[in-house]
C-alpha positions as CSV (number, residue, x, y, z in Angstrom):
1,M,0.0,0.0,0.0
2,S,1.5,3.3,-1.0
3,S,0.7,6.6,0.6
4,S,0.8,9.6,-1.6
5,R,1.5,13.0,-0.1
6,V,-0.8,15.7,-1.5
7,P,0.6,19.2,-0.9
8,S,-1.6,21.7,0.7
9,A,-3.3,24.4,-1.4
10,G,-0.7,27.1,-0.7
11,A,2.4,25.0,-0.6
12,P,5.1,25.4,-3.3
13,P,5.6,22.4,-5.6
14,A,8.2,19.8,-4.5
15,V,10.1,20.2,-7.7
16,S,10.9,23.8,-8.4
17,P,13.0,25.3,-11.3
18,A,15.7,26.2,-8.8
19,R,16.0,22.6,-7.6
20,V,16.1,21.3,-11.2
21,L,18.9,23.7,-12.0
22,A,20.7,22.7,-8.8
23,G,20.5,19.1,-9.9
24,L,21.9,19.9,-13.3
25,C,24.7,21.8,-11.7
26,L,25.6,18.7,-9.8
27,L,25.2,16.5,-12.8
28,V,27.4,18.4,-15.2
29,P,30.8,17.5,-13.6
30,I,29.8,13.9,-13.2
31,V,28.8,13.5,-16.9
32,V,31.9,15.3,-18.1
33,M,34.3,13.2,-16.1
34,L,32.5,9.9,-17.1
35,W,32.7,10.9,-20.8
36,V,36.3,9.7,-21.0
37,P,36.7,9.7,-24.9
38,S,36.4,13.5,-24.7
39,Y,39.7,13.8,-22.8
40,S,41.5,10.6,-23.5
41,K,44.4,12.1,-25.4
42,T,47.9,13.6,-24.7
43,A,47.8,16.7,-26.9
44,P,47.7,19.6,-26.3
45,A,50.2,19.6,-23.4
46,L,50.2,22.4,-20.9
47,G,53.6,23.1,-19.3
48,G,54.7,19.6,-20.2
49,M,51.7,18.0,-18.7
50,P,49.5,15.9,-21.0
51,F,46.0,17.0,-21.7
52,F,44.5,14.0,-19.9
53,Y,46.0,15.2,-16.6
54,W,45.6,18.9,-16.7
55,Y,42.0,18.6,-18.0
56,Q,41.0,16.5,-15.0
57,L,42.8,18.9,-12.6
58,L,41.0,21.8,-14.2
59,W,37.7,20.2,-13.3
60,V,38.5,20.1,-9.6
61,P,37.8,23.9,-9.1
62,V,35.1,23.9,-11.8
63,S,33.3,21.2,-10.0
64,A,33.6,23.2,-6.8
65,L,32.0,26.2,-8.5
66,F,29.1,24.0,-9.8
67,T,28.6,22.5,-6.4
68,G,28.6,26.0,-4.7
69,A,26.1,27.2,-7.3
70,A,23.8,24.2,-6.5
71,Y,24.1,24.9,-2.8
72,L,23.1,28.6,-3.2
73,L,20.2,27.7,-5.4
74,V,18.8,25.1,-2.9
75,R,19.4,27.5,0.0
76,R,17.5,30.3,-1.8
77,D,14.7,27.9,-2.7
78,E,14.5,26.7,1.0
79,A,14.3,30.3,2.2
80,A,11.4,31.0,-0.3
81,R,9.6,27.8,0.9
82,R,9.9,28.9,4.5
83,A,8.6,32.4,3.6
84,V,5.6,30.9,1.9
85,S,4.9,28.5,4.7
86,A,5.1,31.3,7.2
87,G,2.8,33.4,5.1
88,S,5.2,36.3,4.7
89,V,5.7,36.3,1.0
90,P,7.9,39.3,0.1
91,S,5.9,41.7,-2.1
92,V,7.1,44.4,-4.5
93,P,6.3,47.9,-3.1
94,A,3.7,49.7,-5.0
95,Q,4.5,53.0,-6.6
96,A,2.7,56.1,-5.4
97,E,-0.1,57.1,-7.7
98,G,0.9,60.7,-8.0
99,D,4.5,59.8,-8.9
100,G,4.1,60.8,-12.6
101,K,7.1,58.9,-13.9
């Protein structure tokens, strides 16, 4: 017997665009490193180091950037979810009617 969770009427969806983007940020370095034929070569060398090695080393900080971006996206999404559940959705301030701009 499976129990399905039905979100309440005002709850945000479980899968948001920010979470999808965070998942893609985490997936990119994995897919790139598993696609070995793309970097299984020796040329071009960089400072005497074959391409195979410096390309993999390049992906260490790049992966950290992708992971950091995913963390920030999820953290922002969680803050938005807490704001919605608390009922304090931030609103855009309205312009004064006599502003004339």
